[in-house]
C-alpha positions as CSV (number, residue, x, y, z in Angstrom):
1,M,145.0,65.6,19.8
2,W,145.6,62.7,22.1
3,H,148.2,64.5,24.2
4,L,145.2,67.2,25.1
5,L,143.2,64.1,26.0
6,S,146.2,63.4,28.5
7,L,145.5,66.8,30.1
8,M,142.0,65.8,30.6
9,I,143.0,62.5,32.3
10,L,145.2,64.4,34.9
11,A,142.7,67.0,35.5
12,N,139.8,64.4,36.1
13,L,141.8,62.8,38.8
14,A,141.0,65.8,41.0
15,Y,138.3,65.6,43.2
16,A,139.3,67.3,46.3
17,D,138.4,71.3,46.4
18,A,141.3,73.6,45.8
19,D,142.0,77.4,45.8
20,S,142.6,79.3,42.7
21,V,145.6,81.6,42.2
22,Q,144.6,84.3,39.6
23,T,146.3,87.3,38.0
24,E,144.7,89.8,35.7
25,S,145.6,92.4,33.3
26,D,143.9,95.8,32.9
27,E,141.9,94.7,29.8
28,I,141.5,91.1,30.4
29,I,139.8,89.1,32.8
30,F,140.8,85.2,32.8
31,S,139.8,82.3,34.9
32,I,139.7,78.4,34.7
33,E,137.1,76.1,36.3
34,K,137.0,72.6,36.9
35,N,133.8,70.2,36.6
36,L,134.8,67.2,38.6
37,E,133.1,64.5,40.7
38,Q,134.2,61.5,42.7
39,E,132.7,59.1,40.1
40,H,135.0,60.7,37.4
41,L,137.9,58.5,39.0
42,A,136.7,55.2,38.1
43,K,135.7,56.1,34.9
44,L,139.0,57.6,33.9
45,L,141.2,54.5,35.2
46,N,139.8,52.5,32.4
47,L,139.9,55.3,29.7
48,N,142.0,54.7,26.6
49,T,143.9,58.1,26.1
50,R,143.0,58.0,22.5
51,N,139.2,58.5,23.1
52,T,137.3,61.4,23.3
53,L,136.1,62.4,26.4
54,N,132.3,62.5,26.8
55,S,131.9,65.5,28.9
56,P,134.2,68.5,29.6
57,V,136.2,68.7,32.7
58,I,138.1,72.1,32.4
59,F,136.7,75.4,31.5
60,Y,138.2,78.5,30.4
61,S,136.6,82.2,30.6
62,I,138.1,85.1,29.0
63,Q,136.8,88.6,29.3
64,N,137.9,91.7,27.1
65,I,136.8,94.8,29.3
66,N,138.3,97.2,26.7
67,A,135.1,98.4,24.9
68,D,137.2,99.9,22.1
69,S,139.4,97.3,20.6
70,D,139.6,93.6,20.1
71,R,142.4,91.6,21.6
72,Q,144.2,88.5,20.2
73,V,145.3,86.1,22.9
74,F,147.1,82.9,23.3
75,L,146.3,79.9,25.8
76,E,149.2,78.1,27.4
77,V,148.4,75.1,29.9
78,Q,150.8,73.3,32.1
79,V,150.2,70.6,34.3
80,T,152.8,69.6,37.2
81,S,153.3,67.0,39.6
82,E,154.6,67.5,43.3
83,H,156.5,64.2,42.8
84,Y,157.3,64.0,39.0
85,G,157.5,68.0,38.0
86,E,156.1,68.7,34.6
87,L,153.8,66.2,33.2
88,Y,152.3,68.1,30.3
89,K,152.1,71.3,28.6
90,S,150.1,72.7,25.5
91,V,151.1,75.9,23.5
92,Q,148.8,77.8,21.2
93,N,150.1,78.2,17.6
94,K,150.8,81.7,17.2
95,N,149.2,81.8,13.9
96,T,145.9,80.9,15.1
97,P,145.0,83.3,18.2
98,L,141.9,83.6,20.0
99,T,140.3,86.9,19.1
100,I,138.0,88.3,21.9
101,A,135.7,91.2,20.4
102,A,135.9,94.6,22.2
103,G,133.7,94.2,25.6
104,D,133.0,90.6,24.7
105,S,133.6,87.4,26.8
106,V,133.9,83.7,25.7
107,R,133.8,80.5,27.6
108,F,135.0,77.2,26.3
109,S,136.2,73.9,27.5
110,D,138.9,71.3,26.8
111,L,136.2,69.4,24.8
112,D,135.6,72.4,22.6
113,I,139.3,72.5,22.0
114,I,139.5,68.7,21.0
115,N,136.4,69.2,18.6
116,G,138.1,72.1,17.0
117,N,135.0,74.5,17.8
118,V,135.7,77.1,20.2
119,P,132.3,79.0,20.9
120,G,132.6,82.8,20.1
121,I,135.8,82.3,18.1
122,E,136.2,82.2,14.5
123,G,138.3,79.7,12.8
124,E,140.2,76.5,14.5
125,P,142.8,77.4,17.2
126,K,145.7,74.9,16.9
127,F,147.8,73.8,19.7
128,D,151.1,72.1,20.2
129,F,150.9,69.2,22.9
130,V,153.9,68.1,24.6
131,L,153.7,65.1,27.1
132,S,156.9,64.7,29.1
133,S,158.6,61.3,29.9
134,N,157.2,61.8,33.3
135,G,153.7,62.4,32.0
136,R,154.0,59.2,29.9
137,T,155.2,57.3,33.1
138,V,152.1,58.6,35.0
139,L,149.7,57.9,32.2
140,S,151.1,54.4,31.5
141,R,150.8,53.4,35.3
142,I,147.2,54.7,35.3
143,N,146.5,52.4,32.4
144,Q,148.1,49.5,34.0
145,G,145.9,49.7,37.2
146,A,148.2,51.6,39.3
147,A,146.1,53.0,42.3
148,L,146.1,56.9,42.9
149,D,147.9,57.9,46.2
150,D,147.8,60.6,48.2
151,H,149.4,63.3,45.7
152,T,149.0,67.0,44.5
153,Y,148.8,68.2,40.9
154,T,148.8,71.8,39.6
155,I,147.1,72.9,36.4
156,E,148.2,76.6,35.4
157,A,147.0,78.4,32.7
158,S,148.2,81.6,30.9
159,L,147.2,84.0,28.6
160,L,149.7,85.7,26.2
161,A,149.7,88.6,23.6
162,K,152.0,89.5,21.2
163,T,154.4,92.3,21.9
164,D,155.8,94.9,19.3
165,D,158.0,92.4,18.3
166,A,155.7,90.1,16.3
167,D,157.7,87.0,17.2
168,E,157.4,87.7,20.8
169,T,154.8,87.1,23.5
170,T,154.3,88.3,27.0
171,K,152.0,86.9,29.8
172,I,149.1,89.0,30.2
173,A,147.0,86.9,32.7
174,A,147.1,83.7,34.4
175,D,145.0,81.4,36.6
176,S,145.9,78.2,38.5
177,T,144.4,75.4,40.6
178,I,145.6,72.3,42.6
179,F,143.7,69.1,42.8
180,E,144.6,66.2,45.2
181,T,144.2,62.5,44.9
182,S,143.9,60.0,47.9
183,L,145.0,56.6,48.2
184,Q,142.0,54.2,48.4
185,K,142.9,51.9,51.0
186,E,140.4,49.3,50.1
187,K,142.3,48.5,47.0
188,L,145.1,47.1,49.4
189,T,143.2,44.6,51.1
190,I,143.6,40.8,50.2
191,S,142.5,37.9,52.2
192,V,142.8,34.4,52.2
193,D,139.7,32.3,50.4
194,E,138.8,30.2,53.4
195,E,137.0,27.8,51.8
196,A,139.9,26.7,49.8
197,N,141.9,26.8,52.7
198,D,139.7,24.5,54.7
199,K,140.2,22.0,51.8
200,L,144.0,22.0,52.4
201,S,143.2,20.0,55.6
202,N,141.2,17.6,54.0
203,I,143.3,16.4,51.1
204,N,146.3,14.1,50.7
205,F,149.1,16.2,49.4
206,S,150.7,13.1,47.8
207,R,147.6,12.3,45.8
208,D,145.6,15.1,45.3
209,T,146.4,18.8,44.1
210,P,146.5,21.5,46.9
211,V,145.5,24.8,45.8
212,F,146.3,28.0,47.7
213,S,143.9,30.7,47.1
214,W,143.4,34.4,47.9
215,D,141.4,37.3,46.6
216,G,144.0,39.6,45.2
217,R,144.5,41.1,41.9
218,D,145.2,38.1,39.4
219,D,147.6,40.4,37.4
220,L,150.2,41.0,40.1
221,T,153.2,38.8,41.4
222,Y,152.6,37.6,44.9
223,R,155.1,35.6,47.1
224,L,153.8,32.6,49.0
225,V,155.5,31.1,52.1
226,V,154.6,28.0,53.9
227,V,156.1,27.5,57.4
228,R,155.7,24.4,59.7
229,K,154.5,25.4,63.2
230,H,156.5,24.3,66.1
231,K,155.7,24.7,69.8
232,D,159.3,26.4,70.3
233,V,159.1,28.8,67.3
234,D,157.3,32.0,66.6
235,H,155.8,31.3,63.1
236,V,155.0,34.8,62.8
237,E,158.4,35.8,63.4
238,V,159.4,32.9,60.7
239,L,157.1,34.3,58.0
240,N,158.6,37.9,58.6
241,N,162.3,36.7,58.5
242,R,161.5,34.8,55.3
243,F,159.6,37.7,53.6
244,N,162.4,40.2,54.5
245,T,165.1,37.8,52.9
246,P,165.3,38.2,48.9
247,F,163.5,35.5,47.1
248,A,165.9,32.9,45.6
249,E,164.7,30.2,43.2
250,N,167.1,27.8,44.3
251,N,166.0,27.8,48.1
252,I,162.4,27.4,47.9
253,H,162.8,24.7,50.5
254,D,164.5,25.3,53.9
255,P,163.2,23.2,56.7
256,E,166.0,24.0,58.9
257,N,164.4,27.3,59.3
258,Y,160.9,25.8,59.3
259,V,160.2,26.9,55.6
260,Y,158.7,24.4,53.4
261,L,157.6,26.5,50.5
262,D,158.6,29.6,49.4
263,V,157.6,30.8,45.7
264,N,156.8,33.7,43.6
265,Y,153.6,33.4,41.6
266,Q,151.6,35.6,39.3
267,G,148.0,35.3,39.9
268,N,145.8,34.4,43.0
269,N,145.2,30.6,42.7
270,F,148.5,28.7,43.1
271,S,148.3,24.9,42.3
272,L,150.9,22.9,44.0
273,P,153.0,21.4,41.2
274,D,153.6,17.4,41.1
275,E,157.4,18.4,41.8
276,Y,156.7,20.3,45.0
277,R,154.3,17.8,46.6
278,D,156.9,16.1,48.8
279,L,158.0,19.3,50.2
280,I,154.6,19.4,52.4
281,D,155.0,16.4,54.7
282,P,151.8,14.6,55.9
283,G,150.6,14.8,59.6
284,H,151.9,18.3,60.2
285,Y,150.5,21.8,61.1
286,Y,151.6,24.4,58.7
287,V,151.0,28.2,58.5
288,W,151.2,30.4,55.1
289,Q,150.9,33.9,54.1
290,V,150.9,35.8,50.9
291,R,152.4,39.1,50.3
292,G,153.0,41.1,47.3
293,N,153.4,44.8,46.0
294,Y,150.7,46.9,44.8
295,P,151.6,49.7,42.3
296,T,150.5,53.3,42.8
297,I,151.1,56.3,40.6
298,T,154.5,57.1,42.5
299,S,155.5,54.0,44.3
300,E,154.6,50.4,45.5
301,I,153.0,49.5,48.6
302,E,153.2,46.1,50.3
303,I,150.0,44.2,50.8
304,S,149.4,40.9,52.5
305,T,147.1,38.3,53.6
306,D,146.3,37.4,57.4
307,T,148.0,34.4,58.2
308,A,146.0,30.9,57.5
309,S,146.8,27.4,58.7
310,F,146.1,23.9,57.8
311,I,146.9,20.3,59.1
312,T,148.0,17.8,56.5
313,G,146.5,14.4,56.5
314,K,148.6,11.2,56.7
315,S,149.7,9.6,53.6
316,I,147.7,6.7,52.6
317,E,150.8,4.3,52.8
318,G,151.5,5.7,56.3
319,E,147.9,5.1,57.4
320,L,147.9,1.6,55.8
321,M,151.0,0.6,57.8
322,E,149.6,2.0,60.9
323,L,146.3,-0.2,60.4
324,L,148.6,-3.3,59.3
325,T,150.5,-2.7,62.6
326,I,147.5,-3.0,64.5
327,F,146.0,-6.0,63.0
328,L,149.2,-7.9,62.3
329,G,151.8,-6.8,64.9
330,R,154.6,-4.6,64.4
331,E,157.3,-7.5,64.0
332,T,155.2,-9.0,61.0
333,V,154.8,-5.8,59.2
334,E,158.5,-4.8,59.8
335,Q,159.5,-8.2,58.4
336,K,157.5,-7.8,55.2
337,V,159.0,-4.5,54.7
338,R,162.5,-6.0,55.1
339,D,161.4,-8.8,52.5
340,G,160.7,-6.1,50.1
341,V,156.9,-6.2,50.1
342,Q,155.1,-3.3,48.6
343,F,151.8,-2.2,50.0
344,H,150.4,-0.8,46.8
345,T,147.9,-3.5,46.7
346,L,146.7,-5.8,49.6
347,N,144.8,-9.1,49.4
348,I,142.0,-9.4,52.1
349,N,140.0,-12.4,52.2
350,G,141.0,-13.4,48.8
351,I,140.1,-10.1,47.1
352,E,142.6,-7.7,45.8
353,H,142.4,-4.2,47.1
354,T,144.2,-1.1,46.2
355,A,145.9,0.9,49.1
356,H,142.9,3.2,49.2
357,E,140.5,0.6,49.3
358,A,142.3,-1.5,51.8
359,V,142.5,1.6,54.3
360,E,139.0,2.2,53.9
361,Y,138.1,-1.6,54.6
362,L,140.6,-1.8,57.6
363,R,139.2,1.8,58.9
364,N,135.9,0.3,59.2
365,L,137.0,-2.9,60.6
366,K,139.0,-0.9,63.3
367,S,135.9,1.1,64.0
368,K,133.7,-2.0,64.5
369,I,136.3,-3.4,66.9
370,D,136.3,-0.1,68.8
371,K,132.7,-0.4,69.3
372,R,132.9,-4.0,70.2
373,Q,131.0,-4.7,66.9
374,A,133.8,-7.5,65.8
375,T,136.8,-9.1,67.3
376,I,140.2,-10.1,66.0
377,G,140.6,-13.8,65.9
378,G,138.5,-16.7,66.5
């Protein structure tokens, strides 16, 4: 049963008008029609192939123009892809024919067949359904969210009748139609989260957790590359060269080539792990980009963000050393370093301060001195 639904899924992917190719016998007129709209596409991308469609999408019309005798026929349907070849085939059981009364006509849909009730036909016609390995590949990619690309599919339906040899059949009428799918290019657009990127310039990489964020699908794997900008180097060329080089887990940090971070990550919010914090140096200008591969029915298409940039702030320790040099002089500070003094805490006017508190205190003091609101010494 579910294989016939597979046919309907593929049929529903059609939303381009296509010409029909039809052949008729002297006694039977046969045709197929599509009932497809653009909005079917999004609905079918999330459709479970074991569910029953809530509306028919393919209609079959059979007319027996012989006014003197009934006609027993069998329906065969084949779906093919220009890329994959045969995807699906259904063959009606030879013990359950469609009997069309003399001079009569019937019209039924794929949904009627699923429900086992063909209007104007007695009994329940039975079908053998075969989904090829390529058909399973196509349906699997659809269910996994692959984008429909520019592609052409063909539905071919045939009517057969038994010959004088009861075990043999011959084709007496056929109709076929093509349908086309088009790539929705908006699916291929990903962009940097500008708000998150702005935060990269306002945090201390050695203390806070930097987050690189973009708006791509969170179930895809992306490659994030961060390079340091240099006046004599084209950072875009550095990025392109890096992305064109196969990813290597043992080479995520390559400062000689201006690459300071190169990681693969599934998701769209990469929080820099603690062990990577020292890879991004304070006080420098960095440029980053994300690229990935978006799956389509037949291939993958590379997608990428625009480049984004940030300037890392100075480390707390570095800024503290600079401020102490201003107030105490370079020789004094360097001597304390040689003596093994650690500046994790600092005693100012008899009060113990952490490095962060000391930096804040000395910043304010320097600002007052710059504004001539305070002086050094007596």
